[in-house]
Legacy VTK file of the C-alpha trace (Angstrom):
# vtk DataFile Version 3.0
C-alpha trace
ASCII
DATASET POLYDATA
POINTS 119 float
0.033 0.019 -0.017
1.260 3.414 -0.979
0.112 6.489 0.916
-0.677 9.323 -1.658
-2.281 12.237 0.301
-4.068 13.145 3.501
-6.082 16.151 4.509
-7.635 17.023 7.866
-10.642 18.754 6.545
-14.103 17.977 5.287
-14.901 16.594 1.831
-18.029 15.657 0.125
-18.989 14.260 -3.225
-19.335 17.250 -5.518
-19.967 15.515 -8.865
-20.316 12.008 -10.178
-20.874 11.213 -14.042
-21.734 7.783 -15.005
-21.227 8.663 -18.780
-17.803 10.073 -18.214
-16.851 7.827 -15.385
-15.756 10.680 -13.135
-15.865 11.265 -9.520
-15.125 14.750 -7.922
-14.644 15.175 -4.215
-14.381 18.639 -2.974
-13.505 20.375 0.192
-14.880 23.978 0.487
-15.057 24.547 4.234
-14.400 28.242 4.056
-14.914 28.925 7.651
-11.831 26.936 8.526
-9.650 26.889 5.536
-8.712 29.673 3.008
-8.268 27.106 0.241
-10.364 24.618 -1.652
-9.287 21.194 -2.679
-10.656 19.090 -5.525
-9.939 15.284 -5.960
-10.769 13.770 -9.261
-10.995 10.055 -9.936
-11.097 9.282 -13.740
-12.453 6.155 -15.475
-14.235 4.906 -12.279
-15.220 1.185 -12.533
-16.499 0.718 -8.917
-16.875 2.699 -5.841
-17.870 2.275 -2.133
-18.061 5.457 -0.034
-20.281 7.759 1.770
-21.504 11.198 0.573
-19.099 13.073 2.940
-15.869 12.827 5.053
-14.648 14.724 8.019
-11.115 13.936 6.850
-9.598 12.192 3.740
-6.655 9.938 3.341
-6.032 8.290 -0.064
-3.726 5.218 -0.388
-3.106 3.142 -3.448
-3.408 -0.702 -3.340
-1.517 -2.907 -5.750
-1.378 -6.635 -6.635
-2.514 -9.268 -4.168
-3.020 -6.655 -1.303
-6.132 -5.639 -3.214
-8.082 -8.810 -2.456
-6.505 -8.887 1.204
-8.109 -5.373 1.935
-11.114 -5.213 -0.346
-13.401 -7.968 0.392
-15.840 -7.251 -2.556
-15.813 -8.665 -5.978
-14.203 -5.974 -8.244
-14.496 -5.820 -12.033
-11.519 -6.810 -13.966
-8.742 -4.505 -12.872
-7.133 -4.012 -16.434
-5.455 -0.548 -16.365
-7.531 0.524 -13.121
-6.062 0.946 -9.642
-7.701 0.646 -6.261
-7.638 3.825 -4.093
-8.463 3.229 -0.406
-10.112 5.995 1.290
-9.558 6.504 5.034
-8.038 3.198 5.844
-9.963 0.038 4.854
-13.416 1.625 5.065
-13.955 2.975 1.433
-12.448 2.593 -1.969
-12.647 3.805 -5.685
-11.538 1.589 -8.562
-10.382 3.933 -11.286
-7.301 4.670 -13.545
-6.308 7.922 -12.143
-6.438 10.028 -8.915
-5.483 13.662 -9.154
-5.935 16.552 -6.690
-5.518 20.323 -6.912
-5.629 22.944 -4.121
-6.492 26.677 -4.787
-8.189 29.680 -3.485
-11.464 29.030 -5.280
-14.846 28.914 -3.483
-17.796 26.700 -3.926
-18.931 28.166 -7.215
-15.537 28.532 -8.932
-15.115 26.168 -11.730
-12.773 23.275 -11.097
-9.243 23.164 -12.461
-10.063 19.715 -13.990
-12.572 21.325 -16.421
-16.232 22.024 -16.620
-18.669 19.589 -15.372
-22.073 19.437 -16.605
-24.673 21.156 -14.309
-21.833 21.987 -11.803
-19.741 25.002 -11.179
LINES 1 120
119 0 1 2 3 4 5 6 7 8 9 10 11 12 13 14 15 16 17 18 19 20 21 22 23 24 25 26 27 28 29 30 31 32 33 34 35 36 37 38 39 40 41 42 43 44 45 46 47 48 49 50 51 52 53 54 55 56 57 58 59 60 61 62 63 64 65 66 67 68 69 70 71 72 73 74 75 76 77 78 79 80 81 82 83 84 85 86 87 88 89 90 91 92 93 94 95 96 97 98 99 100 101 102 103 104 105 106 107 108 109 110 111 112 113 114 115 116 117 118
């Protein structure tokens, strides 16, 4: 398991597109933080997560450790990876995980491009 990133701030699902297989998590807690963080998962094949998080840690699982940690039947991995969220509780199966921090607010467009019906 490889730790990728961790934040001690609130996140929530901001956008999910089945047609484009994209999941965007966003932290916009403007009362406690001056910045906004967007986390984008691309080519999502499977996910198991709540709608919000009080903190967010992302680890990448590889090889046989995937089945040791994730006790669910996953689709063929192919080019995808399994990203573990907050320990062994939640996961996203996708090809990429990227994040960006900026001073944008809730209605500022994401660095990752326009999302339909979402600022």
